Backbone as CSV, one residue per row, in Angstrom:
resi,resn,N_x,N_y,N_z,CA_x,CA_y,CA_z,C_x,C_y,C_z
1,MET,-8.869,-5.287,-22.214,-9.993,-4.882,-21.371,-10.692,-3.695,-22.016
2,ASP,-11.993,-3.817,-22.357,-12.728,-2.795,-23.089,-13.096,-1.601,-22.227
3,LYS,-13.298,-1.807,-20.963,-13.679,-0.716,-20.073,-12.720,-0.684,-18.895
4,ASN,-12.747,0.431,-18.200,-11.875,0.537,-17.048,-12.309,-0.441,-15.960
5,PRO,-11.347,-1.072,-15.290,-11.685,-1.995,-14.200,-12.175,-1.226,-12.992
6,LYS,-12.852,-1.928,-12.094,-13.306,-1.296,-10.861,-12.153,-1.104,-9.877
7,ILE,-11.244,-2.079,-9.836,-10.137,-2.042,-8.873,-8.802,-2.122,-9.608
8,SER,-7.859,-1.312,-9.182,-6.470,-1.430,-9.624,-5.645,-1.953,-8.463
9,VAL,-5.138,-3.174,-8.597,-4.258,-3.757,-7.587,-2.828,-3.336,-7.920
10,ILE,-2.133,-2.771,-6.941,-0.790,-2.241,-7.168,0.200,-2.957,-6.258
11,THR,1.255,-3.487,-6.869,2.299,-4.186,-6.118,3.664,-3.628,-6.494
12,PRO,4.247,-2.759,-5.672,5.643,-2.368,-5.874,6.546,-3.412,-5.214
13,THR,7.614,-3.813,-5.900,8.462,-4.874,-5.341,9.867,-4.796,-5.919
14,VAL,10.826,-5.258,-5.136,12.189,-5.476,-5.628,12.565,-6.946,-5.487
15,ARG,11.597,-7.772,-5.124,11.857,-9.192,-4.866,11.227,-10.059,-5.964
16,PRO,12.017,-10.597,-6.892,11.445,-11.453,-7.947,10.699,-12.661,-7.401
17,ASP,11.090,-13.130,-6.216,10.425,-14.299,-5.636,9.182,-13.928,-4.828
18,GLY,8.800,-12.662,-4.839,7.697,-12.232,-3.993,6.384,-11.987,-4.700
19,VAL,6.350,-12.123,-6.047,5.134,-11.761,-6.772,4.272,-12.958,-7.179
20,GLU,4.853,-14.150,-7.284,4.078,-15.298,-7.741,2.946,-15.643,-6.775
21,ILE,3.179,-15.481,-5.497,2.122,-15.769,-4.522,0.956,-14.786,-4.703
22,ILE,1.268,-13.549,-5.089,0.217,-12.566,-5.357,-0.573,-12.984,-6.599
23,ARG,0.141,-13.384,-7.646,-0.530,-13.801,-8.883,-1.507,-14.950,-8.612
24,LYS,-1.080,-15.928,-7.851,-1.935,-17.084,-7.567,-3.167,-16.684,-6.758
25,CYS,-2.987,-15.788,-5.801,-4.134,-15.335,-5.003,-5.106,-14.518,-5.847
26,LEU,-4.574,-13.679,-6.744,-5.449,-12.887,-7.604,-6.211,-13.766,-8.587
27,ASN,-5.575,-14.813,-9.065,-6.220,-15.686,-10.050,-7.432,-16.428,-9.497
28,ARG,-7.522,-16.550,-8.177,-8.656,-17.288,-7.614,-9.652,-16.381,-6.883
29,GLN,-9.583,-15.088,-7.150,-10.540,-14.178,-6.521,-11.951,-14.378,-7.070
30,ASP,-12.955,-14.186,-6.226,-14.335,-14.262,-6.684,-14.814,-12.936,-7.278
31,PHE,-13.925,-11.960,-7.353,-14.174,-10.645,-7.955,-13.157,-10.492,-9.071
32,ASP,-13.618,-10.393,-10.319,-12.674,-10.421,-11.440,-12.561,-9.105,-12.204
33,ASP,-13.214,-8.049,-11.726,-13.168,-6.767,-12.432,-12.017,-5.920,-11.888
34,PHE,-10.802,-6.345,-12.180,-9.627,-5.641,-11.666,-8.471,-5.734,-12.663
35,GLU,-7.509,-4.857,-12.470,-6.232,-4.928,-13.170,-5.142,-5.061,-12.123
36,TRP,-3.995,-5.602,-12.545,-2.863,-5.755,-11.633,-1.665,-5.032,-12.217
37,ILE,-1.153,-4.065,-11.472,0.011,-3.276,-11.873,1.180,-3.634,-10.979
38,VAL,2.267,-4.050,-11.568,3.492,-4.366,-10.831,4.553,-3.319,-11.178
39,ALA,5.126,-2.712,-10.157,6.219,-1.753,-10.330,7.479,-2.367,-9.743
40,SER,8.498,-2.551,-10.566,9.684,-3.275,-10.120,10.879,-2.960,-11.012
41,PRO,12.104,-3.224,-10.531,13.292,-3.048,-11.379,13.473,-4.180,-12.380
42,PHE,12.807,-5.304,-12.165,12.892,-6.450,-13.070,11.585,-6.568,-13.855
43,GLU,11.662,-7.061,-15.083,10.465,-7.189,-15.916,9.608,-8.351,-15.420
44,TYR,8.309,-8.091,-15.346,7.372,-9.124,-14.929,6.191,-9.096,-15.891
45,LYS,5.966,-10.186,-16.599,4.985,-10.215,-17.681,3.642,-10.810,-17.281
46,GLU,3.517,-11.354,-16.071,2.286,-12.033,-15.668,1.288,-11.092,-15.006
47,CYS,1.360,-9.810,-15.362,0.434,-8.832,-14.811,-0.198,-8.071,-15.967
48,ASP,-1.125,-7.187,-15.668,-1.761,-6.394,-16.722,-0.881,-5.239,-17.166
49,LEU,-0.078,-4.698,-16.264,0.826,-3.604,-16.605,2.064,-3.691,-15.728
50,TRP,3.216,-3.770,-16.375,4.481,-3.707,-15.638,5.102,-2.339,-15.857
51,LEU,5.531,-1.713,-14.762,6.181,-0.413,-14.810,7.579,-0.527,-14.219
52,LYS,8.569,-0.129,-14.978,9.944,-0.150,-14.474,10.116,0.941,-13.437
53,ASP,10.781,0.605,-12.348,10.999,1.568,-11.272,11.605,2.865,-11.792
54,PRO,11.114,4.016,-11.332,11.787,5.281,-11.632,13.182,5.283,-11.007
55,PRO,14.106,6.041,-11.557,15.469,6.063,-10.998,15.520,6.714,-9.618
56,LYS,16.456,6.269,-8.818,16.684,6.862,-7.506,17.481,8.149,-7.651
57,ARG,17.213,9.084,-6.755,18.059,10.262,-6.661,19.332,9.901,-5.903
58,GLU,20.299,10.783,-5.950,21.615,10.473,-5.375,21.545,10.162,-3.890
59,ASP,20.702,10.866,-3.155,20.641,10.665,-1.702,19.461,9.805,-1.276
60,ASP,18.856,9.079,-2.203,17.715,8.224,-1.873,18.139,6.936,-1.177
61,PHE,17.329,6.525,-0.221,17.476,5.207,0.401,16.891,4.145,-0.525
62,TRP,15.740,4.471,-1.141,15.076,3.603,-2.105,14.200,4.468,-2.996
63,ASN,13.415,3.843,-3.856,12.522,4.617,-4.722,11.078,4.131,-4.599
64,LEU,10.707,3.612,-3.433,9.369,3.070,-3.220,8.294,4.122,-3.436
65,CYS,8.498,5.320,-2.919,7.484,6.364,-3.058,7.276,6.728,-4.520
66,LYS,8.360,6.832,-5.278,8.242,7.125,-6.704,7.553,5.977,-7.436
67,SER,7.844,4.745,-7.055,7.193,3.594,-7.685,5.699,3.593,-7.401
68,TRP,5.330,3.876,-6.163,3.909,3.973,-5.807,3.224,5.046,-6.643
69,ASN,3.827,6.226,-6.701,3.205,7.326,-7.432,3.075,7.019,-8.919
70,GLN,4.088,6.405,-9.493,4.012,6.051,-10.906,2.846,5.091,-11.158
71,ALA,2.701,4.101,-10.270,1.602,3.151,-10.409,0.257,3.832,-10.174
72,TYR,0.179,4.704,-9.172,-1.058,5.443,-8.924,-1.476,6.230,-10.166
73,ALA,-0.516,6.864,-10.811,-0.822,7.697,-11.968,-1.393,6.882,-13.124
74,HIS,-0.997,5.610,-13.234,-1.446,4.764,-14.334,-2.670,3.918,-13.986
75,ALA,-3.097,3.936,-12.725,-4.225,3.111,-12.303,-5.517,3.591,-12.946
76,LYS,-6.301,2.656,-13.448,-7.563,2.972,-14.122,-8.784,2.722,-13.241
77,GLY,-8.633,1.945,-12.198,-9.762,1.606,-11.347,-10.213,2.755,-10.467
78,ASP,-11.483,2.745,-10.091,-11.984,3.751,-9.149,-11.429,3.519,-7.749
79,LEU,-11.054,2.275,-7.474,-10.466,1.931,-6.179,-9.090,1.327,-6.404
80,ILE,-8.119,1.801,-5.657,-6.764,1.252,-5.693,-6.579,0.362,-4.477
81,LEU,-6.041,-0.825,-4.713,-5.733,-1.733,-3.606,-4.229,-1.970,-3.589
82,ASN,-3.582,-1.451,-2.567,-2.155,-1.674,-2.380,-1.945,-3.075,-1.832
83,VAL,-1.122,-3.869,-2.506,-0.836,-5.229,-2.065,0.680,-5.441,-2.120
84,GLN,1.284,-5.591,-0.968,2.727,-5.819,-0.886,3.079,-7.216,-1.377
85,ASP,4.323,-7.405,-1.789,4.777,-8.728,-2.205,4.867,-9.677,-1.006
86,LYS,4.988,-10.960,-1.319,5.176,-12.000,-0.304,4.014,-12.128,0.686
87,ILE,2.795,-11.868,0.222,1.662,-12.089,1.105,0.612,-12.965,0.410
88,TRP,-0.116,-13.706,1.230,-1.225,-14.551,0.790,-2.521,-13.956,1.311
89,PHE,-3.581,-14.085,0.503,-4.875,-13.570,0.954,-5.991,-14.430,0.355
90,PRO,-7.152,-14.515,1.043,-8.236,-15.401,0.608,-8.975,-14.884,-0.618
91,GLN,-9.839,-15.747,-1.164,-10.444,-15.494,-2.470,-11.515,-14.411,-2.463
92,ASP,-11.998,-14.010,-1.304,-13.022,-12.963,-1.257,-12.452,-11.596,-0.880
93,THR,-11.138,-11.442,-0.944,-10.502,-10.204,-0.484,-10.910,-8.997,-1.318
94,LEU,-10.831,-9.084,-2.632,-11.170,-7.935,-3.469,-12.641,-7.561,-3.345
95,SER,-13.511,-8.556,-3.271,-14.940,-8.254,-3.148,-15.246,-7.554,-1.830
96,ARG,-14.516,-7.889,-0.794,-14.732,-7.232,0.502,-14.314,-5.759,0.438
97,PHE,-13.175,-5.484,-0.172,-12.736,-4.093,-0.299,-13.698,-3.293,-1.176
98,TRP,-14.195,-3.898,-2.239,-15.136,-3.196,-3.109,-16.433,-2.889,-2.366
99,PHE,-16.882,-3.787,-1.528,-18.077,-3.556,-0.715,-17.909,-2.297,0.133
100,HIS,-16.745,-2.166,0.770,-16.507,-0.983,1.607,-16.501,0.291,0.767
101,PHE,-15.900,0.235,-0.418,-15.833,1.415,-1.274,-17.229,1.841,-1.720
102,GLU,-18.071,0.885,-2.075,-19.435,1.216,-2.499,-20.227,1.859,-1.360
103,ASN,-19.934,1.455,-0.134,-20.652,2.001,1.016,-20.083,3.330,1.490
104,ASN,-18.812,3.583,1.209,-18.199,4.842,1.619,-17.041,5.164,0.678
105,PRO,-17.287,5.947,-0.371,-16.233,6.249,-1.351,-15.145,7.177,-0.828
106,LYS,-15.251,7.633,0.405,-14.193,8.457,0.997,-13.458,7.709,2.103
107,ALA,-13.522,6.380,2.048,-12.882,5.565,3.079,-11.634,4.885,2.544
108,LEU,-10.579,4.911,3.341,-9.418,4.057,3.146,-9.565,2.913,4.138
109,VAL,-9.402,1.687,3.663,-9.630,0.522,4.516,-8.394,-0.365,4.512
110,GLY,-7.907,-0.693,5.688,-6.765,-1.569,5.829,-7.176,-2.949,6.304
111,ALA,-6.356,-3.940,5.984,-6.561,-5.307,6.453,-5.588,-5.605,7.588
112,ILE,-5.768,-6.748,8.203,-4.899,-7.203,9.280,-4.018,-8.334,8.755
113,GLY,-2.736,-8.298,9.126,-1.856,-9.358,8.665,-0.782,-9.727,9.667
114,HIS,-0.679,-11.017,9.950,0.399,-11.528,10.795,1.532,-12.052,9.901
115,GLN,2.679,-12.322,10.489,3.819,-12.862,9.745,4.024,-14.332,10.094
116,TYR,4.445,-15.092,9.083,4.575,-16.544,9.223,5.938,-16.996,8.715
117,SER,6.399,-18.151,9.212,7.749,-18.634,8.893,7.774,-19.702,7.813
118,GLY,6.635,-20.239,7.399,6.605,-21.281,6.380,5.253,-21.324,5.711
119,HIS,5.056,-22.255,4.783,3.774,-22.350,4.091,3.449,-23.814,3.805
120,ASP,2.154,-24.068,3.545,1.722,-25.434,3.257,1.895,-25.740,1.771
121,GLU,1.393,-26.913,1.339,1.594,-27.328,-0.049,0.844,-26.462,-1.045
122,HIS,-0.106,-25.652,-0.566,-0.855,-24.756,-1.434,-0.305,-23.329,-1.423
123,GLY,0.781,-23.099,-0.698,1.377,-21.778,-0.634,0.843,-20.891,0.464
124,LYS,-0.099,-21.387,1.266,-0.650,-20.595,2.361,0.330,-20.573,3.529
125,PRO,0.773,-19.383,3.964,1.714,-19.300,5.080,1.144,-19.896,6.362
126,ILE,2.011,-20.589,7.090,1.637,-21.204,8.370,2.731,-20.894,9.389
127,ASN,2.523,-21.249,10.634,3.485,-21.058,11.727,3.708,-19.565,12.007
128,ILE,2.759,-18.980,12.711,2.823,-17.556,13.005,4.029,-17.235,13.894
129,VAL,4.755,-16.176,13.528,5.922,-15.755,14.305,5.799,-14.306,14.801
130,TRP,4.822,-13.577,14.261,4.638,-12.178,14.672,3.177,-11.813,14.467
131,ALA,2.566,-11.204,15.478,1.152,-10.839,15.409,1.009,-9.340,15.151
132,ASP,0.141,-8.997,14.245,-0.146,-7.601,13.934,-0.690,-6.928,15.196
133,PRO,0.005,-5.907,15.716,-0.443,-5.284,16.969,-1.754,-4.514,16.831
134,ARG,-2.207,-4.293,15.600,-3.476,-3.575,15.400,-4.684,-4.492,15.540
135,TRP,-4.471,-5.794,15.570,-5.579,-6.749,15.570,-6.366,-6.679,16.873
136,ARG,-7.690,-6.670,16.757,-8.589,-6.688,17.908,-9.568,-7.843,17.719
137,GLY,-9.486,-8.831,18.570,-10.305,-10.020,18.398,-11.782,-9.799,18.608
138,ASP,-12.151,-8.722,19.315,-13.556,-8.493,19.634,-14.181,-7.409,18.758
139,ILE,-13.464,-6.969,17.722,-13.953,-5.913,16.833,-13.849,-6.405,15.396
140,SER,-14.868,-6.131,14.580,-14.801,-6.530,13.177,-14.436,-5.370,12.270
141,PHE,-14.964,-4.179,12.532,-14.716,-3.018,11.673,-14.556,-1.798,12.558
142,GLN,-13.473,-1.058,12.362,-13.100,-0.032,13.329,-12.542,1.189,12.618
143,GLU,-13.054,2.370,12.969,-12.450,3.604,12.476,-11.187,3.884,13.285
144,VAL,-10.123,4.297,12.591,-8.825,4.475,13.242,-8.208,5.806,12.833
145,ALA,-7.133,6.155,13.498,-6.364,7.346,13.149,-5.505,7.077,11.913
146,PRO,-5.103,8.119,11.181,-4.247,7.920,10.007,-2.953,7.166,10.326
147,SER,-2.454,7.301,11.528,-1.213,6.631,11.912,-1.339,5.115,11.953
148,GLU,-2.579,4.582,11.963,-2.799,3.141,12.009,-2.777,2.495,10.618
149,MET,-2.719,3.298,9.576,-2.816,2.747,8.232,-1.472,2.198,7.759
150,GLU,-1.520,0.999,7.170,-0.351,0.335,6.600,-0.691,-0.063,5.168
151,MET,0.238,0.185,4.241,-0.037,-0.102,2.837,0.314,-1.532,2.428
152,THR,0.603,-2.394,3.395,0.824,-3.799,3.049,-0.381,-4.333,2.296
153,MET,-1.561,-4.082,2.833,-2.815,-4.317,2.116,-3.801,-3.268,2.582
154,CYS,-4.095,-2.315,1.694,-4.947,-1.190,2.058,-5.587,-0.622,0.811
155,SER,-6.882,-0.343,0.877,-7.575,0.264,-0.255,-7.558,1.780,-0.128
156,VAL,-7.404,2.447,-1.283,-7.387,3.905,-1.366,-8.210,4.312,-2.584
157,PRO,-9.241,5.119,-2.425,-9.962,5.596,-3.603,-9.015,6.327,-4.557
158,LYS,-9.159,6.086,-5.847,-8.277,6.769,-6.798,-8.404,8.282,-6.676
159,LYS,-9.617,8.763,-6.432,-9.804,10.201,-6.270,-8.955,10.736,-5.120
160,ALA,-8.774,9.927,-4.080,-7.995,10.375,-2.930,-6.539,10.639,-3.310
161,VAL,-5.942,9.728,-4.088,-4.526,9.927,-4.418,-4.348,11.136,-5.325
162,TRP,-5.344,11.415,-6.165,-5.256,12.621,-6.994,-5.550,13.872,-6.183
163,ASP,-6.466,13.777,-5.231,-6.756,14.936,-4.377,-5.534,15.373,-3.584
164,CYS,-4.725,14.413,-3.139,-3.563,14.753,-2.306,-2.257,14.773,-3.096
165,GLY,-2.313,14.409,-4.388,-1.097,14.436,-5.202,-0.164,13.280,-4.958
166,GLY,-0.658,12.223,-4.308,0.170,11.045,-4.090,1.017,11.131,-2.846
167,ILE,2.028,10.297,-2.805,2.942,10.213,-1.670,4.067,11.226,-1.839
168,ASP,4.475,11.840,-0.759,5.588,12.792,-0.793,6.882,12.018,-1.033
169,GLU,7.536,12.277,-2.152,8.726,11.517,-2.525,9.954,11.881,-1.712
170,ALA,9.834,12.875,-0.835,10.924,13.148,0.107,11.153,11.952,1.024
171,TYR,10.116,11.117,1.196,10.233,9.945,2.071,11.028,8.812,1.434
172,ASP,11.474,8.976,0.209,12.401,8.003,-0.375,13.799,8.107,0.225
173,LYS,14.036,9.115,1.045,15.350,9.270,1.680,15.540,8.304,2.857
174,GLY,14.480,7.596,3.222,14.579,6.620,4.298,13.359,5.724,4.274
175,PRO,13.338,4.682,5.091,12.221,3.732,5.071,11.099,4.103,6.029
176,GLY,9.856,4.016,5.550,8.728,4.108,6.452,8.062,5.462,6.543
177,ALA,6.831,5.457,7.055,6.010,6.625,7.410,5.397,7.349,6.219
178,GLN,5.786,6.971,4.983,5.300,7.721,3.830,3.775,7.638,3.674
179,GLU,3.198,6.457,3.885,1.745,6.334,3.734,1.004,7.015,4.877
180,LYS,1.612,7.037,6.061,0.964,7.684,7.198,0.894,9.194,6.977
181,GLU,1.979,9.767,6.463,1.968,11.211,6.173,0.908,11.534,5.129
182,MET,0.795,10.697,4.084,-0.237,10.915,3.074,-1.623,10.854,3.707
183,CYS,-1.832,9.914,4.607,-3.142,9.769,5.237,-3.485,10.964,6.122
184,PHE,-2.514,11.549,6.784,-2.804,12.741,7.581,-3.240,13.893,6.682
185,ARG,-2.631,14.019,5.499,-3.090,15.039,4.555,-4.504,14.725,4.068
186,LEU,-4.784,13.451,3.823,-6.110,13.063,3.360,-7.180,13.308,4.418
187,ARG,-6.819,13.173,5.689,-7.790,13.477,6.750,-8.248,14.925,6.655
188,GLU,-7.306,15.824,6.348,-7.655,17.237,6.208,-8.579,17.471,5.013
189,LEU,-8.584,16.532,4.073,-9.434,16.636,2.883,-10.755,15.890,3.046
190,GLY,-11.020,15.387,4.249,-12.301,14.785,4.538,-12.380,13.281,4.378
191,TYR,-11.241,12.613,4.204,-11.253,11.156,4.074,-11.222,10.502,5.456
192,GLN,-11.712,9.257,5.505,-11.784,8.502,6.755,-10.952,7.224,6.640
193,PHE,-10.619,6.648,7.801,-9.689,5.520,7.844,-10.252,4.412,8.732
194,PHE,-10.209,3.203,8.204,-10.803,2.069,8.902,-9.886,0.854,8.781
195,ILE,-10.050,-0.061,9.727,-9.448,-1.390,9.630,-10.574,-2.403,9.683
196,ASP,-10.585,-3.296,8.695,-11.518,-4.407,8.702,-10.771,-5.616,9.259
197,HIS,-11.070,-5.981,10.487,-10.359,-7.066,11.153,-10.746,-8.438,10.618
198,THR,-11.760,-8.480,9.748,-12.160,-9.752,9.156,-11.455,-10.019,7.825
199,ILE,-10.750,-9.028,7.296,-9.945,-9.237,6.082,-8.536,-9.575,6.529
200,GLU,-8.105,-10.777,6.252,-6.799,-11.244,6.714,-5.858,-11.483,5.539
201,TYR,-4.651,-10.997,5.664,-3.582,-11.437,4.774,-2.506,-12.104,5.615
202,ARG,-1.729,-12.967,5.001,-0.656,-13.648,5.709,0.669,-13.330,5.036
203,ALA,1.583,-12.747,5.771,2.850,-12.310,5.212,3.948,-13.332,5.488
204,GLU,4.740,-13.625,4.460,5.922,-14.449,4.662,6.986,-13.609,5.349
205,GLN,7.531,-14.102,6.418,8.545,-13.352,7.157,9.773,-13.158,6.275
206,HIS,10.276,-11.917,6.239,11.488,-11.645,5.481,12.266,-10.543,6.193
207,PRO,13.589,-10.536,6.037,14.421,-9.575,6.764,14.342,-8.176,6.170
208,ARG,14.874,-7.210,6.902,15.004,-5.855,6.393,15.833,-5.878,5.112
209,LEU,15.567,-4.915,4.232,16.312,-4.874,2.974,17.776,-4.503,3.186
210,THR,18.042,-3.649,4.179,19.415,-3.205,4.439,19.664,-3.176,5.944
211,LYS,20.933,-3.206,6.315,21.297,-3.194,7.733,21.065,-1.834,8.384
212,ASP,21.049,-0.755,7.591,20.890,0.578,8.173,19.435,1.035,8.190
213,TRP,18.503,0.096,8.018,17.071,0.405,7.965,16.617,1.196,9.186
214,ASP,16.835,0.649,10.374,16.359,1.288,11.601,17.054,2.610,11.859
215,ASP,18.340,2.690,11.530,19.077,3.931,11.738,18.546,5.037,10.829
216,LYS,18.266,4.708,9.571,17.728,5.693,8.629,16.341,6.163,9.074
217,TYR,15.551,5.240,9.604,14.222,5.624,10.068,14.340,6.625,11.235
218,ARG,15.254,6.343,12.139,15.415,7.192,13.329,16.008,8.551,12.991
219,THR,17.019,8.575,12.130,17.765,9.820,11.894,17.229,10.652,10.738
220,VAL,16.526,10.032,9.797,16.056,10.754,8.610,14.540,10.891,8.599
221,ILE,13.838,9.782,8.714,12.393,9.790,8.537,11.661,10.390,9.727
222,THR,12.057,10.034,10.941,11.349,10.563,12.114,11.388,12.092,12.154
223,PRO,12.542,12.745,11.991,12.533,14.218,11.988,11.709,14.810,10.839
224,LEU,11.744,14.166,9.666,10.962,14.653,8.526,9.469,14.565,8.817
225,PHE,9.047,13.433,9.363,7.634,13.233,9.668,7.164,14.221,10.732
226,VAL,7.953,14.410,11.777,7.584,15.351,12.849,7.445,16.762,12.281
227,ARG,8.385,17.162,11.421,8.305,18.505,10.820,7.041,18.649,9.981
228,HIS,6.720,17.624,9.220,5.528,17.705,8.381,4.252,17.759,9.226
229,MET,4.217,17.037,10.336,3.043,17.077,11.193,2.880,18.456,11.851
230,ILE,3.989,19.072,12.222,3.932,20.421,12.794,3.421,21.396,11.747
231,GLU,3.944,21.299,10.526,3.507,22.186,9.447,2.032,21.970,9.126
232,LEU,1.591,20.703,9.182,0.190,20.406,8.900,-0.708,21.023,9.969
233,GLY,-0.292,20.918,11.236,-1.073,21.501,12.319,-1.157,23.015,12.233
234,ARG,-0.112,23.628,11.694,-0.089,25.088,11.543,-0.718,25.554,10.231
235,LYS,-1.238,24.634,9.451,-1.802,24.923,8.128,-0.748,25.455,7.160
236,GLU,0.504,25.054,7.371,1.601,25.475,6.497,2.010,24.377,5.511
237,ARG,1.428,23.211,5.658,1.770,22.058,4.821,0.790,21.951,3.664
238,THR,1.287,21.862,2.427,0.390,21.696,1.296,-0.297,20.340,1.380
239,LEU,-1.576,20.306,1.011,-2.331,19.055,1.061,-2.207,18.265,-0.235
240,ASN,-1.713,18.905,-1.296,-1.517,18.226,-2.574,-0.070,18.423,-3.001
241,VAL,0.735,17.346,-2.877,2.166,17.449,-3.172,2.464,17.343,-4.665
242,GLY,1.438,17.010,-5.477,1.551,17.104,-6.924,2.593,16.231,-7.581
243,ASN,2.633,14.946,-7.215,3.671,14.061,-7.753,3.185,13.103,-8.837
244,LEU,1.930,13.213,-9.299,1.388,12.180,-10.179,1.476,12.523,-11.670
245,LEU,1.200,13.764,-12.043,1.125,14.117,-13.452,2.435,13.859,-14.204
246,LYS,3.553,13.964,-13.515,4.846,13.799,-14.204,5.062,12.368,-14.696
247,TYR,4.258,11.421,-14.207,4.428,10.025,-14.629,3.539,9.655,-15.824
248,LEU,2.755,10.605,-16.310,1.869,10.328,-17.449,2.488,10.835,-18.756
């Protein structure tokens, strides 16, 4: 690629069976000015850049936050699109996110996604088993609070991740809330948050990675998040956690 792409699609994953559906959806996009970065413990050659997961610390639950930050640091696009594994999305998805970025370069935009139990002969998930509680049938585009943002499929301006220093890697000690905490810091920096209810992704239903998922969220992540929100309200929380430069 001679010039930097407009969009960097980022997929952190630990599931070898979860990336092929992403590759197929990306290959049929009507917007082709993008790169695809996969961060995983296993080598994957069908992307533009594969990054091996950074090592876990001794008390880490996982290394998702470090994987995200490593990918953010290497992203060349002006817009980053977070795309989780095991999801299907239509061919105009990237062009829709780029449209929003061109209209508001300080906007983070999330999509809506339900979960499904099977798929058709083309790989499109069918048989809905769980509905995204954020979905509003009578609204197409909606400004929301930072707490409504989910990185399953969400666009983030590259400038935003550098302005805030990425995701706080303390959240690798348990599952969840890491992107919401980042978004609350970004709100203080003047960024806005939206959900486009017309952008749909379909997620293949899959179980929790570990049996202690909910317990770790309750005992580790919830107290950490509450403390950070209190510090943010008191202006004691740094807005730039500075986690990106170390990956370059």
